[in-house]
N, C-alpha and C positions, 0 to 999 in steps of 0.2 A: 504494500500500500504506500503510494508516494505522497509527497507533501500536499499536492493538489487534491488528491482523492480524500485524504483524511481531514482536509480543511472544512468539510461540510458535515463531519460527524462529531457528536458530543465527545468531549474528553473522557477517556476511560483507560485505566491501567493496563488492560489486556492488549491495547494497541502496541505497547512497547515490544511485544513478542513478534509482531508482523510488520512493523513500520520499516520501510526502506530507509537506509541510513545515508544514501548518497545526498550530498549537499551541492546545490547549484551555486556556482561561483562565476561572477562576471567582473572583468577588469574595470577598475574605476579609479580615477585620480581626483583628489580634492585637496585644497589648501587648508590645512587645519590651524586652529589657533595654538599658540604655544602654552597657554595655561587656562584651561576651562574645565570645570567639573559641574555636571548637571545630572541629576538622578530622576529619570522618568517624568520629565516635564510634559504636561498635557499641551498639545498644540492643535488638537481637533476634537470637537464635541459633536454629538448628534445634531443634525439639522443646521450646523454651521455651513456657510457657503463655501468655505475653503479652510486653509490652515491659518492659525493665529500665531505668527512667528515674531518673537521679540528680536530686537536689533542684534543681540549677541549671538543669535542663531542664523542670521541671514546668510552666512557662509555655507550653511548646510541646505539652504532652500532648494537649489537645483537638484540635489540628491533626493530630498524629500519628494519633490514633484516627480522625479523619475521612478522612485519606488512606488508611489501612488498609482502611476500608470500600470506598472507591473501588477500591483495588488488588484487593481480593478479588472484587469484582463484575465488573470490566472487564478485568483483566490476569491476572497469574500470582501466586500466593501464594508469593513468594520466601522462602527460609529466613532471610535476613539483612536487617537494616535498619540503616542508618547515618544520622547526623545531622551536618550541617555548619552552623555559625552564625558569621556575621561581623557583629557589631553594635558600632558605635563608629566611630572614625576609619578611613577606608579606608587599608589598609596593604599588601595583597598587590600584587605587581608583574607577575604573569603572567596574571591573569584577564582583562585587556583584550586578549588575543590570541585569535583565532578557535580554538575547540577543541570537542571533544565530551567527554562524561563517560562513562566505563565501556567504552570500546572497546579492550579487551585481548583478544587472540586466542591468548594462550599456552595457555589451557585452553578448549576448545570449550564454549560456553554460550549460552543465550538472553539477550536484552538485559535490562538492568536498567531500571527506571522511576524517574524523579526528579521530585519535586514541589518547585518553586522559588518563592520569594516575595521581594520587596524593597519597601521603603517609599518609595524614591526612586531616581533614576537606574537605572531597571529594565533588566534584561538585554536585549541586542540579539540577534536571530537572523537568519540568512541564509536568505531565501526563494530558495534556489538549490540545484539538484541538481548532484552531482558524478559524473562518470564516472571511476571509479578504474581505471587501466590494468591489464591482466592481469599485467604484470610488476611491479606494485607489491606489495611484501612488507611487511605491517604489523609484522613482527618485525624488519625491517631498516630500513625507511623511516619517516620522521617524518610521521605522518598530520596532525598539527596544522600543521606547516610547509607541507604540501601545501595545506591550506585557506588559510593565510596568503598563499601565493603566488598563489592563483587566486580569491580572494574578489572578487565583483562587488559593490562598495559601493552600486550603485544598487538592490540587492535587500535592503538592510538594513531590518529592521523592529524597532521597539522594543515589547517586551511591556508590559502595563499594570501600573502601580504598584498595590500592595496587592491583587493577584490571585494566586491559586495557579495556576501553569502546569505542565502535564504535559509532560515531555520525555523522550527516550530517547537512546541513543548515536548516533542518526542526525540529531539536531538540532544543527547547527553554531551556536554562540553565543559571546558574550563579554560581559564587563562593559563598559559604556560607557567610552571612553578619554578623555573630556573632563571627568572629574570633578575639580573644583578641589582642590588640596591642603588637607588638614584637614577635608574634608567628613565629616559624620557620616551613616552609612547603616546600615540593618539589612537583612541578607540571610540567608535560611536555605534549606537543601536537605535534603529527606527522601528517602533513596535505598533502594529495595527491590532487593536484589541476589541473584543466584542462587549466587554463590560468595563465600567469605570474602576480604576485602581484606587481604592479608598485607603490610602496610606499617607499619613502625615509626613513621612520621610521624603515624599516626592518634592522636587524643587518646584515652587510655585511659578506660574507664568504671570508676569506683571500685567498682561493685557486681559487676563481672565480672572473671575472672582476667586479669591483665596479661601477655599473651603477648609474648615477644621473638621476632620473626621473623628478625632479622638479614638484613633484605631490602636489596637494592640497587636504586636507581632506574635500570632499564635504559633509560629514555627518553633519558637523556643520551648514550647510545651510538648512537641512531638517526641516520640520515643523511638529507639532503634528497634528494627524488626529482627526477630530471631525465630527461626523455625527449623527443627531437625528434619522436616520433610522437604525443605527447599532443595530443588535440583540444581546444584551449582554446576557450572561449566556445561549447561545444556542450552542449546539454541534451536529455534525453529528455522527452517529454511524457507525463504520466500521465492 
């Protein structure tokens, strides 16, 4: 099942066992700022006529418009769009753990699509399928820890630098964990999302209402999944 096929189906853990892991990559050049950090800034809402772009993101506007054309043609015209930018010295400490973006099942919804790019030390993906056990509860168990515990490092593949890559919540990935301290790197992610991200950690858009969600990060309460019946090193063939 490729990314276009699964874009119309509700998120479900069983899809990890049959999701095609090939990632589409397209060469793309962009002039990045030297120092900019933005986390999931909303730039598109339902019924908005277009994108609401603050001045500090105008450098990314041509890329946003390009990805929206691809999104509209190949996937789903999601009502929300968010942008994450990390340009400058590498600071975040959790991106080098295996994870997926957008796999929240608190509200049933179809997958989001993410367009990611980096100029160096590009993202790594796992060319590995995971059988999620029937008793795995994504509202109780830590899915990212599940991947960390079972990652087959012989199946790691590095995406291409200065290429736009299309990923969704079934692509397990991470930032490379061998980046030297003080490294300067530019990374951005353009996310087309079916539901609003109600997280106070999101960077506010100065041209949109600043909503206080009073949200709590429930991920800290998730527990590690352990089961003697889990079939390690077993894969489905697509």
